[in-house]
Backbone bond lengths (Angstrom), bond angles and torsions (degrees), N, CA, C in turn:
res aa  C-N    CA-C-N  psi(-1)  N-CA   C-N-CA  omega(-1)  CA-C   N-CA-C  phi
1 M - - - 1.452 - - 1.530 109.92 -
2 Q 1.297 116.05 142.46 1.455 120.95 178.41 1.522 110.93 -82.53
3 I 1.324 114.36 158.32 1.460 121.38 175.47 1.516 107.34 -113.80
4 G 1.323 116.94 129.17 1.456 121.42 179.31 1.511 112.02 -74.19
5 A 1.297 114.92 171.56 1.467 121.29 178.24 1.528 110.31 -81.77
6 P 1.338 117.81 149.08 1.462 119.82 173.02 1.536 109.46 -60.08
7 T 1.319 116.65 154.16 1.460 121.39 -179.40 1.524 110.32 -120.10
8 N 1.332 115.71 167.36 1.472 122.89 176.84 1.529 112.56 52.95
9 L 1.316 116.33 47.30 1.465 122.37 179.05 1.522 110.60 -67.92
10 S 1.326 115.65 136.36 1.457 121.69 178.97 1.524 109.11 -139.82
11 V 1.338 116.57 138.04 1.466 122.21 176.60 1.524 107.77 -127.46
12 N 1.328 116.20 126.45 1.463 121.83 179.89 1.519 109.76 -131.87
13 S 1.331 115.80 140.94 1.462 119.32 176.68 1.521 109.16 -74.39
14 K 1.321 114.80 143.03 1.467 122.32 179.45 1.521 108.35 -137.28
15 G 1.330 117.12 93.69 1.463 120.30 -179.89 1.510 111.03 60.45
16 D 1.332 116.76 -114.38 1.459 120.77 -179.93 1.533 110.92 -101.33
17 G 1.322 117.14 29.32 1.462 120.85 -179.87 1.511 111.15 -153.18
18 F 1.320 115.62 -154.66 1.448 121.19 -178.85 1.528 109.75 -150.86
19 L 1.319 115.39 153.73 1.457 122.66 176.63 1.524 107.87 -119.12
20 V 1.332 116.33 121.37 1.462 122.54 177.33 1.526 106.77 -108.30
21 T 1.336 116.57 127.95 1.456 120.82 177.09 1.528 109.47 -128.67
22 W 1.331 117.15 156.57 1.459 122.14 -179.72 1.517 109.18 -161.60
23 D 1.331 114.73 166.06 1.459 121.93 173.14 1.518 108.43 -99.54
24 S 1.320 116.39 153.09 1.468 121.85 178.50 1.531 110.25 -61.14
25 P 1.331 117.16 154.22 1.468 120.35 177.76 1.528 111.55 -59.29
26 D 1.318 115.85 155.59 1.458 121.26 178.93 1.523 112.30 -69.87
27 F 1.330 117.18 -24.77 1.463 119.76 177.72 1.524 109.90 -143.72
28 G 1.318 116.20 146.28 1.464 121.97 177.73 1.513 115.19 85.39
29 A 1.334 118.79 3.05 1.472 121.22 -176.21 1.530 112.11 -61.10
30 E 1.319 117.19 -30.56 1.467 120.17 -179.13 1.530 112.08 -66.39
31 Q 1.329 118.13 -16.26 1.465 122.00 179.09 1.529 112.75 -91.71
32 L 1.326 117.50 -11.49 1.464 121.26 -177.30 1.523 111.46 -70.32
33 E 1.318 115.85 135.33 1.458 121.13 172.98 1.510 111.00 -103.69
34 S 1.338 117.05 -34.26 1.459 121.28 178.91 1.523 109.25 -163.67
35 Y 1.337 115.06 166.93 1.455 122.98 174.64 1.519 107.61 -112.19
36 I 1.320 116.84 146.37 1.464 122.09 172.82 1.526 107.14 -114.93
37 V 1.327 116.09 124.41 1.462 123.24 178.71 1.518 107.48 -106.01
38 R 1.327 116.99 127.41 1.472 121.79 179.41 1.526 109.43 -122.73
39 W 1.336 115.99 146.21 1.458 119.88 174.70 1.515 109.25 -131.42
40 Y 1.333 114.25 148.66 1.462 122.46 -169.91 1.522 111.20 -125.84
41 L 1.330 115.65 154.21 1.455 122.37 171.47 1.525 107.51 -93.73
42 E 1.291 116.13 132.82 1.459 121.31 179.61 1.520 108.97 -111.96
43 P 1.308 120.65 153.44 1.459 127.68 10.43 1.532 113.68 -88.90
44 E 1.314 118.11 1.35 1.467 120.57 -176.67 1.534 112.08 -73.45
45 H 1.328 117.40 -15.97 1.456 124.32 -175.12 1.530 109.91 54.26
46 K 1.336 114.61 48.10 1.460 122.69 -179.52 1.531 109.06 -96.05
47 L 1.341 116.39 128.48 1.456 120.75 179.49 1.533 109.51 -59.38
48 H 1.324 116.04 124.04 1.457 121.27 -177.52 1.530 111.92 -103.95
49 G 1.335 116.65 -27.37 1.452 119.92 179.51 1.515 111.24 179.78
50 Q 1.321 115.12 170.28 1.457 120.09 177.11 1.522 109.69 -155.69
51 G 1.312 115.29 158.17 1.449 121.75 177.04 1.511 109.59 -144.19
52 E 1.308 116.53 159.62 1.454 121.98 -179.16 1.523 109.17 -124.56
53 T 1.326 116.34 141.67 1.460 121.62 179.96 1.524 110.56 -147.78
54 R 1.301 116.05 152.60 1.470 121.97 173.61 1.530 110.20 -98.59
55 N 1.316 116.93 -4.15 1.466 123.12 -179.25 1.521 111.03 -94.15
56 N 1.324 116.72 176.82 1.465 121.71 176.16 1.528 110.64 -95.96
57 F 1.326 115.54 32.09 1.464 121.27 175.78 1.524 108.86 -156.11
58 Y 1.329 114.82 159.31 1.461 121.25 174.47 1.519 107.45 -142.20
59 L 1.316 116.77 128.69 1.456 121.98 177.51 1.522 108.23 -108.15
60 G 1.320 115.90 110.67 1.463 121.78 176.34 1.518 108.43 -95.21
61 E 1.325 117.32 130.22 1.458 120.63 -175.53 1.523 111.43 -125.22
62 N 1.340 114.76 164.70 1.470 123.49 175.30 1.521 112.81 61.13
63 F 1.330 115.75 50.66 1.460 120.87 177.12 1.514 109.12 -111.30
64 V 1.310 115.57 150.41 1.453 121.63 173.24 1.526 106.33 -109.75
65 F 1.323 116.74 117.42 1.454 121.14 -179.53 1.516 109.03 -95.31
66 Q 1.311 116.36 132.58 1.458 121.93 178.59 1.517 108.46 -129.53
67 T 1.310 115.14 148.44 1.463 120.53 174.60 1.513 108.61 -117.34
68 K 1.316 115.42 148.56 1.464 120.87 176.70 1.517 108.33 -105.14
69 N 1.309 116.10 137.47 1.464 121.13 176.68 1.494 110.88 -104.24
C-alpha cells in the first residue's frame, strides 16, 4: 500500500530556529513509523540538514539565517 504525502505543511521561525508542522497523510498513515524533515540551501539546492520525528511537528534549533542581496 502507498503512503500519501503530509498535508497542511507550515513553517514558522522560532527565535534561532524553525517549527515545521503538518497533518498526517490522507491514506497510509497507519504504516508510518517516522517522518524525515530536510532543509536545503538555495539556489544550489544543497542539503543543509535533516531531522527525524515520530510526531506531526519538528523543531529545528540553533540555526543562523542569512539572506543574500
